[in-house]
C-alpha positions, -999 to +999 in steps of 0.1 A: +000+000+000+014+034-010+009+053+023+029+084+011+002+092-015-026+093+010-039+124+028-038+130+065-075+123+069-072+090+049-043+079+071-062+087+102-092+066+090-068+037+085-055+041+120-090+042+135-099+010+118-069-006+135-077+010+169-045+031+168-038+066+179-046+093+153-025+123+165+008+134+152+024+145+120+018+128+086+052+111+090+043+098+124+009+085+111+027+066+083+053+052+107+025+040+130+007+022+102+038+006+089+047-007+123+013-023+127+012-042+093+031-071+107+044-080+073+074-104+073+098-103+044+100-134+023+135-149+020+141-170-012+170-186-029+177-182-066+170-213-088+201-235-092+218-223-060+237-252-045+241-264-010+279-262-005+280-293+016+265-318-008+264-301-042+227-310-046+201-285-057+179-273-028+144-287-028+113-265-029+104-269+008+099-233+022+124-225+049+097-218+075+084-254+071+118-270+076+117-294+105+154-291+109+154-254+112+122-247+131+128-265+164+106-254+194+135-234+207+140-216+174+103-208+171+103-193+206+133-172+198+118-160+165+085-152+182+103-132+209+123-112+183+091-104+163+073-094+195+101-071+206+104-055+172+067-050+170+065-036+205+094-012+198+076+004+169+042+004+185+051+016+219+083+035+209+101+033+243+124+061+252+152+038+261+155+029+225+158+065+215+122+071+205+104+103+216+073+097+238+042+093+217+023+124+231-013+130+222-022+166+214-056+180+203-056+215+187-078+240+204-101+262+182-096+299+175-123+324+165-107+354+148-139+373+147-143+370+185-106+380+189-113+411+169-144+419+189-124+417+221-098+440+206-124+466+195-141+466+229-107+470+246-098+500+224-132+516+231-121+522+267-093+546+256-090+582+265-115+605+248-088+626+232-056+607+233-071+572+229-047+554+253-053+533+284-024+546+305-018+528+338-032+545+368-059+562+349-097+559+349-093+542+314-071+515+328-094+509+358-124+506+335-108+482+311-096+460+340-131+458+353-143+448+318-117+421+315-127+406+349-163+407+339-155+388+307-136+361+326-166+358+350-190+354+320-169+325+309-176+307+342-143+314+359-137+325+394-121+360+393-099+384+412-092+421+405-058+427+421-049+463+428-013+476+435+001+510+445+032+516+423+053+546+412+035+561+382+036+595+364+002+610+354-006+634+326-030+658+340-039+679+310-031+686+273+005+699+270+015+729+249+047+733+228+051+765+208+079+786+193+076+824+188+098+844+165+094+880+177+085+907+151+101+941+146+135+925+143+131+909+177+117+938+196+081+928+194+064+908+222+050+874+212+014+877+223-011+904+233-006+941+231+024+951+211+028+917+193+035+932+159+047+908+132+055+880+156+051+845+142+040+816+164+045+779+155+023+754+173+035+718+175+009+691+175+007+669+206+009+632+197+021+636+161+049+662+165+058+654+201+049+631+230+056+632+268+080+606+280+077+583+310+082+601+343+085+635+327+083+663+352+061+694+349+069+729+336+052+762+328+078+779+307+062+808+287+075+830+259+082+858+285+105+834+305+128+831+275+143+798+288+172+791+265+179+758+246+212+741+245+222+719+216+236+687+231+243+671+198+238+634+201+242+635+239+277+619+239+297+651+249+298+654+287+311+690+285+279+701+267+258+686+295+278+702+323+274+736+306+236+732+300+224+739+336+192+760+337+185+754+300+164+730+280+186+704+265+181+693+229+194+658+220+194+641+186+190+603+186+219+580+176+246+588+202+262+566+227+238+578+254+205+566+240+182+553+267+157+575+284+170+566+318+205+577+310+194+609+293+170+619+322+197+611+348+222+633+330+196+661+328+189+658+365+226+656+375+234+688+355+203+707+367+187+711+333+154+729+330+140+704+305+149+678+279+139+672+243+149+640+225+144+641+187+138+609+168+160+610+137+167+573+130+137+551+140+111+540+114+118+571+093+096+573+062+077+541+070+045+552+086+041+590+080+056+604+048+094+608+053+091+617+089+104+598+120+073+597+142+080+604+179+076+574+202+069+570+239+096+555+261+096+549+298+123+557+323+139+536+350+128+558+378+149+541+405+181+548+385+170+585+381+164+588+418+199+575+425+213+601+401+192+629+417+200+623+454+171+599+460+143+620+446+124+624+414+131+656+395+095+669+395+103+701+375+122+685+347+099+681+317+109+654+291+094+651+256+103+633+224+098+651+190+095+638+154+124+645+130+104+670+110+093+689+141+128+689+155+143+702+123+117+730+123+128+739+158+164+739+148+157+763+119+139+787+142+162+786+172+196+772+165+200+781+128+179+813+126+190+839+101+170+866+118+156+870+153+160+838+174+128+820+184+118+814+220+101+783+233+070+778+253+068+744+271+038+737+293+038+702+306+013+693+333+025+660+347+027+646+382+056+622+385+065+618+422+034+599+434+020+564+435-011+554+416-033+523+416-029+498+388-049+466+382-044+430+374-076+412+366-074+374+367-098+345+358-092+310+371-103+275+363-095+255+395-078+222+389-075+191+410-041+202+421-025+236+431+000+234+402-008+263+379-004+273+343-007+311+337-013+330+305-009+368+304-005+399+284-007+436+293-039+456+290-022+491+295-010+511+265+010+542+260-010+573+270-013+588+235-024+558+213-049+530+210-022+504+214-041+481+190-010+460+186+009+468+218-007+451+235-044+450+227-035+421+204-020+402+233-049+410+257-075+399+232-055+367+226-055+360+264-093+365+264-099+343+234-076+316+248-095+318+281-128+314+263-116+284+243-102+267+274-134+273+293-153+254+266-127+226+267-131+222+305-169+223+302-167+194+277-138+174+293-142+180+330-120+194+358-084+197+348-055+183+368-037+216+369-052+250+377-055+273+347-052+311+353-056+340+329-043+375+339-037+408+322-012+433+336-013+470+342+019+491+344+039+472+318+048+503+297+064+521+327+083+492+341+065+459+343+049+471+375+018+449+374+035+416+368+064+425+392+039+433+420+019+402+413+050+379+414+061+396+446+027+392+463+024+355+454+061+346+453+059+316+476+029+301+459+043+307+424+077+293+434+061+261+446+033+257+420+040+275+388+043+249+360+045+274+331+039+311+323+028+320+288+033+356+277+015+372+247+028+406+239+024+419+204+020+383+191+008+398+159+018+401+122+008+430+101-011+420+070+014+438+048+035+407+044+054+420+013+069+450+032+069+439+068+074+401+067+053+373+081+073+359+110+063+349+145+089+338+170+079+313+197+106+310+224+110+296+258+136+288+284+131+250+289+140+223+263+111+201+274+085+228+269+100+237+236+100+201+225+062+200+230+059+234+212+078+220+183+056+190+180+024+210+184+037+235+158+042+206+133+007+193+141-007+228+135+011+232+102-004+198+091-039+202+103-044+240+099-022+245+069-045+270+052-036+296+079-002+282+091+013+283+056+008+320+055+032+326+084+069+320+091+068+303+125+102+303+142+111+285+174+140+293+197+152+279+231+169+304+254+184+288+284+211+314+293+214+336+323+197+370+326+213+395+303+231+369+282+226+367+245+211+332+248+190+342+279+153+352+281+150+390+277+136+409+307+116+432+284+080+421+290+058+405+317+074+371+315+106+386+330+094+386+367+081+350+363+114+338+350+139+358+371+121+371+402+107+340+420+136+339+444+163+312+448+186+300+420+159+283+399+143+303+371+106+300+363+096+283+331+080+305+304+072+306+268+067+338+248+055+349+214+067+380+196+053+390+162+067+412+135+059+443+114+047+467+141+063+499+128+036+519+147+048+506+181+044+533+208+031+559+184-004+575+179-007+554+147-009+520+165-046+517+156-071+491+147-065+499+110-034+477+113-051+448+132-047+413+117-068+390+139-059+359+119-022+362+130-032+359+166-045+324+160-010+310+155+002+316+190-032+311+206-037+277+190-001+264+196+002+277+231-034+270+239-030+234+227+000+230+251-020+245+279-047+219+272-021+192+272-007+204+305-042+207+320-049+170+317-014+154+320+012+150+346+040+160+322 
């Protein structure tokens, strides 16, 4: 029988008729069928072959009927060999080098439901700025919505609340430049403002407030000077910039917000402007480099500022085009030099409440598998991809597993679904949760699954179609590899559209082959205490040029792509729910 030419469903039907397992790849199905045929090769001798002892031609008696060859002892030995060989291929024992014959059943995925979840999450955004910044009413409301959805799925729920350091944008900022008229002798506004020209920069598209920015009320009349700090690498420029607003172009050796803000605090700057001149330029808005939000390691800034947060040090990021306009009006002016107005109303030295809603399906044991993603976004954008995509994925995975449990019964392991606040400012939600439940997690956590931007933009031709699934344990990744192959065989219509990459990272924290500490899996891997690291798997997608900008909207949302990680990781969750592996 030519098994290779048969389809997977045809092979499975043959296996069912023989009461054999039907899971696995096509190659495994064929191997299982071949092992169960029991066919024994026929050994024959060519006509005219001589017996060397007598020179007579051999008679036609088949060898298996020879009374001289088939003694009772020989028959027993042959039977034992046949039995052992058959058993080896049917049961595939690990001591013979075979991999265990695991049974996986792919969970379902409803991309329409995933999109609905995403649209409903986005609808909770700020009325003007669209974001769900941690510590805001928007984040509190979306957390309550997520908890209610978990409850509607039949889960027990908890809405955890934590007080954490958090800046808060109190009102719309203002950034303007005035070039005085009358050759610089005119005032900028009001009586006597003859010929003055005012340039208004647009909040969100021209500039955005950075994480833990301080506040300011610098008006045209204050005439606060700007200092050109180049790319921020020259220490002498920083030391001479005290009392001024520093202007830094991206691309220097000092690139992170934490280092820039610390230097500004150490040198008593009045403010800081970072200009994006090299990230995603010309990709999402003409030829511009759109400004992006970045957080700041506030503990490091405190250390650099004598243990306190510099509350009067505003910090913004500008687009390339806006920055070059500023340069032309202030640094490179051929006539009167422009003056800057910077009004930033931010509170950055207080704690605010963030939330972690969780839904739980209680298992027979306290060992737990947790799935998570972060529901907060940057303050000035929908965050449709970062990380509405991951949160919608967690909710759809929770819905699918609820249906599985309703059909199958109580799982062995407890299944928990959580979404995190405070991720964008420093993983505050997941860090607080791990700290609060450290002893329980250290003893009972079997696996943490993180879904953060597990999304592929539909523009494959320009942005690629890759998804990377990675973890820090070879056993877990062995399961993921087998499930991925099963997914590619059984759901090939979707799976073939994506480049699914697998990677195992077992190195230490900070090492090139270690799990990165850049999303909510970090605390579960590295902060459980002791020398052992928690086990985690993560999915990162590709193509999100709009990351941390106002253009991260539902226009780019590709619900289909979420099904890759939801199905593969959800299938592993299902396997862990009902096994002792």
